[in-house]
N, C-alpha and C positions, 0 to 999 in steps of 0.2 A: 287584850288592850292594856291591862295592868302589867302584864309581863313585859311589854314593850317599853312602858314608862320606867319600869325598874331597871331595865338594861341601860336606858338613856341616862338615868341618874348615876349609874356606876361609871360610864365612859366619859362623861363631861369632866369630872375632876381629873381623870387621868390625862385627858388632852390638855387641860389647863396647866398641869404640872410639866408635861412634856414641852409645851410652848415656852414656859418660863425658863426651863433648862437651856433650850436652844438660844433664847435671847440673851441669857447670861453669858453663854459661851462666846457669842458674837461680840458682846460688850467687852469681855475680857481680852479677846484678840485685838479689837480695835484700839483699846486703851493701853496695849502692851508697849513699854518703852523700847524704841528702836536704837540700834548702834549707829554711830555716825559713819557715812560712806568713806571708803579709803581714798585718800588723795592720790591722783594720777601724776606721775613725774614725766616731764618733757624729755623726749629721747635726744641723746647727744650723739652726733655722728662723728666718728673718728676719721680724720683725713690726714693725708700727707701734704706737706707744704714745702715751699721754696722761698728763701729770702729774696726780696726784690733788690737787685743790684744793677741798675741801668749802666750800660757800658757800650763800647764800640764793638760791633759784631759784623761778621761778613756773611751776607745772605748767599744761599746756594740754591740754584734752580735745577731741578731734575728734568732732563730732556731725553728724547729718544731719537736716534738718527741712524743713518746708513753710511757705510763706507763706500766711497767712490773715488775715482781718479780724475784729476783735472785734465789729464791727457789720455784719451782713449782713441785708438785708431781702428779704422776698418780698411784693411788693405784690399784694393780692388785690382782687377785685371785691366791692363791698357791695351791688350791685344785680343784679337779674335783667333783663338788657337786652342790647343788641347793641354790639359794638365798632365804633366809627365810624372811628377813625383811630389809627395808631401814629406817635408823634412822636419816637421815638428809635431807635437802632440798637445791635445787640449790640457790646460793646466800647467804646462811646462814653463819654467823660467827661461827666458832667452836673453841674449846679450845684443847690444846694438851692432848692426851689420851682419848678424847671423842669418844664413839662408833659411827660408821658411817653405817656399813653394817654388818648384821648377816647372816652367812652361815650355812647350815645344817652340824652339827658336829658329827652325829651318826657314820659315817664310821671312822672318826678320833678317836672317843672314843674307838671303837672296836680295831683299830690298836694299840692304846695306851695300852689297856689291854693285847693284844698279846705280845707286846714288854716288858711289865712289867713281864709277865710270863717267857719269854725267859731269861730275866736278872736274875730272881730268880733261874732258873734252872742252869745257869752258876755259880752263886755264890755257889749253893749247890755242884756242881761238884768240885769247888775249895776247899771247906771245906772237901769233901771226899778225895781228893788227899792229903791234908795235914795229915789227919788221917792215910791214907794208908802209907804215908812216915814214920810217927812215928812208925807204926806197923812193917814196913820193917826193920827199924833200930834194933828194939828189936829182931825180928826173925833172922836177920843176925848174931847177937851176939850168939844166941842159935845154929845156924847152924855151926858157927865156932867152938864152944865147941864140938859139935857132930863130926866135922871133926877131931878135935884133939884126941878124943876117938877112932875114927876109925883108925887113924894112930898108936895109941898105941896098938890097937888090932892086927894090921898087924905085928908090931915089936915083940909082945909076941908070935904070931904064928910061926914066923920065928925062934925065940929062942928055942921053943919047938921042932920044926922040927929038928933043929941042934942037940938037945939032944935025938932025936929019940923018943920024947914023943907025937908028933902030926903028923897027916898025911898031905899030900900036899893039900888035899881037904879043910882042915881048913884054910890054907894060902890063897887059891884061894877065899874062901868065905869072909875072912877078907878084901882082896884087893877089891872085888866087892863092899862091904859096903863103903870102903873108896872112891872109884870112884864115887859111887852114891852121897856121901856127898860132894865131890868136885864140882859136877854139881849143887847141891842144893845151895852151897855157891856162886858159880859164878852167878847163876840166880838171887839170892837175891841181890848180889852186883850190877848187871845190873839194877834191879828194883830201887835200891837206887840212882844209878848214873843217871837214866833217869827221876828222879823226877823233876829236874830243867826244863828240856825240856817240860815235861807234864804240869807243872805249868805255864810256859811261854805261852804255847799254850792256856791254859784255860784263862789266864789273857788277852791275845789278844782277845779271844772270848768275855770276859767280857767288854772290851772297845768297841768292836763292838756293843754289846747288849746295852751298855749305850748310845752310839751314836744314835742307832735306836730308843731308848726310848726318847731321847731328841728331835729327829725329830718328833716323834709322839706327844710329848707334844706341840711342835711348831705348828704342824698342828691343834691341838685343839685350841691353842691361836689364830692362823690365821683365824680361822672360825669366829672371831669377828674382823673386821677391825676398827682400831682406828686412829684418827688424829695424824700425826707425829709432828705437831706443831700448834701454834695458826694461824688460817688461815681462808680463805673464800672458800666455795664450788663453783666451776665453772660449772662442768658437772657431771651428774650421769647417765652413760649409762646403769647401771644395773636396773633390775626390779624384784620384788618378783616372784618366780616361775621359773625364767630363770635358765638353766643349764650352769654353768660356767666351763671354762677350765683353767688350769694353764697359767698365763700370760695375761688373759683377763682383760681389764681395767674395774673397777667398779665405781671408784670415782676419780675426778680430783679436786685439790685445790691448792692454793698458800699461801705462808707465808705473813702475814700482816706486820711483822717487817723487811722484806727484799725488800720492794717496792723501785723501782728506776725508773728513766726516761732515756730512750735511745733516743738520738738525733744525727743526722748527723752533724759533724763539717765540713764546706766547706774546700776544699783543700787549698784555699788561706789563711785560718786562722790556718792551722794545725801547721805550724812552730812556730808561736807565742804561741799557746796553749801548745805545747810540751815543749817549752823553759820554760814557766811559771810553768808547772807541775814539770819538772825536777829541777827547782830552788826552789821548795817548796812554791810557791805562791798559796794562796787560791783563786780559781776561783769560785766566787759565781754567782748565777743566780736566777732570779725570773720567775715564770711560772704562767700561768692561764689555768685552765682546761676548758672543754666544758661547765661545769656548773658554770663558773666564779669564781671558787675557787682559791685563791692565794696560791702558794707554794714557800717555800724557799729551794733552791737547792745548791749543791756544786759539781763541776766536780771533781771526784776522779781519774778516769783513762780513757784511750782510749781503744777501742776494739783491740784485737790482730790481726785482719785481716781487709781487705777492700773488701767489697762485689763487685762482678763483676757488671759493669754498674753504680756504685755509684760515685757521684762527691765529695766524702769525706770519712771520717772515723767516725764511731760511737763513741760518747762520752757517758759515763755512769755517771749519776748525782745521788748523794745521797740526800734523803729527810732530811731536817733539822727539819721538823715538822712531824715525822712519825705517829702521831696520827690522821692524816687527813683521812677522809672516802673516799677512792679512789677505783676505779675499774680498773683492768688491761685492756689494750687495748685502754683506753681513750687517745685522741689526745690532746696535750698541746702545747701552744705557749710560748716559754721561751726566755728570754734575758740574754745572758751570758756576764758578765763584764770581759774585758781583762785588763792586766796591763797597767798602765798609759803611755802615750807618751808625750814627752816634745815638746815645741815650736810648738804646734798644734793650729789650729783655728777651733772653733765650729761655723758652719754656717747653716742657714736654707737651705733646698733643693733647694729653688728658686734661690739661689746664684750661683748654678753650671750650666754651659752651656756645653752641650756635656758630656764627661766623665772626663775631666781634665782641665777645663778652668773657670776662674772667672774674673770679671772686677772690677777695682777701678776707682775713679774719680780723675783726675789730670787736673787742670786748666779748669774745667767745661766740660771735655770730658772723654770718656771711654778709659781705658788703660787695655789691656788684660794681664793675667798672667796664665801660666801653673802651675798646682798644683799636688801634690802627695796625692792621696786619702789614708787615714789611717783607714777608717772605718766610723762608725756612733756612736752617743751617744744619750742619752735620752733628754738632754737639754744642754745649753751652760754654765753650771756651772763647776767650777774646782773641785768640791767635787765629790766623788764616787757616781754616779747617783743612784745605787741600794740601797744606805743607806737611801735614802729619799723615803718614800712610795709614795709621790705625783709625783715623777719623772716618775714612770711607766705609768702615765696617759698622759704625754706630747708626742708630735710628735717627731719623730726621727730627729736629727740634723746630719749633715755631719762633719767629722773630716778631715781636709786637712792641708797641709804644703807647703809653697813656700818661697824660699830664696829671691825672688824679692819683697815681700810685707813687708813693714816696719811697726812697731807699730804705730798706729794712722791713718794709711791709711783708707780711706772710701771705704768699700767694698759694691758693689751694691747687694742688696738682692731682687730686683724686676726682674722677668723673662720678659725681653723685647723681642718682636717678631723679631726685626731687629737689635740686638746688634752687633755692629762692632766697631773696633778700631777707635777712634776719634769721635764717635757719641756724639753730644752735649746733656748734661743732667744737671739736677738740683736736688740736694738732698732735699727731703721733710723734713727729720729730721734724725739725727744720734743717734743711740743707742749704748750703751756699754754693754758688757756682764757682 
């Protein structure tokens, strides 16, 4: 019991000393003077800029179209006959009047001979009718003289009977002769009067025969199909030995001098395009084919209808270099130059945030502006971009307009990931258009 008390007496002071040491250490740590925290500096974003210079620029619309021909023909057979020979090849250039397909013309030649014979027969009938008419006129004159003699004979018989020098039988005989002559004169007069009707009927038959002969000649000519214009063959469905029917397509071709480009003009640009066309402005365009061939175009008119499900109206572009070797159906990318717009800014695409916002630098910080998008152009020059061949090689620039941007303002042309109003920035360098 005493040994336990002695141990307790020894450990208590040690615990007190240990506790005082720990408390002192904690107190020293808590009252230690602290260094002031380092001040954080606001990050400055380095951006490229462009000086705002509102000017007159020419918007350009990028369209995609297809080469077609305003004149394309499908040559069909007019006869029920056999194909004898194909005189052209698919893709071949042909000249106007060049033979393309030869059909069997033997049946057509036989019909032509038959129609020629019918025409000759009608002409002979007309000549015969004219001779008959001349003869009827002469005979009618003779018949009338005979009638006059018969009338005189009746009068003489009546005088003789009155003098009791002739019997009644003589008077009856004279009157019978006169009646027969009356009938002969009437028949001859009818024949003369009916001449015009007979001749008109024969002349009508003549015209019919001439028409049938002309058709027969056309059938003979149509047995050889010829190119209706300078063009290029696209398809040849016919083959030698095939039996054709009237209306069956034998050759398809298109005119080389009627090539055009059909491209859809977006609905958003239709108003400005129609206004320019109605005002007589020349809307020129540059195009590039799938074979990298450059074309000079001009928008001449818009299509008369809008196809269902389309987002615009087709525009028809005339080729200014028609001698180009083109194939219909080829897809082209073209750039249509619209009339110039005043007080517009040409900016690179990186300057636009969202659909209608750009930033300028004021006192080293960003300031936002809402802009009106006017379209795009090929470069930031104030000259018509399509007049410069090199312009078509540059990237597209945006055309915008804003009343809150003054000339000389620095427009940010760097696409910042966290652009907000008041963000601190520094211009790397300013460029002017």
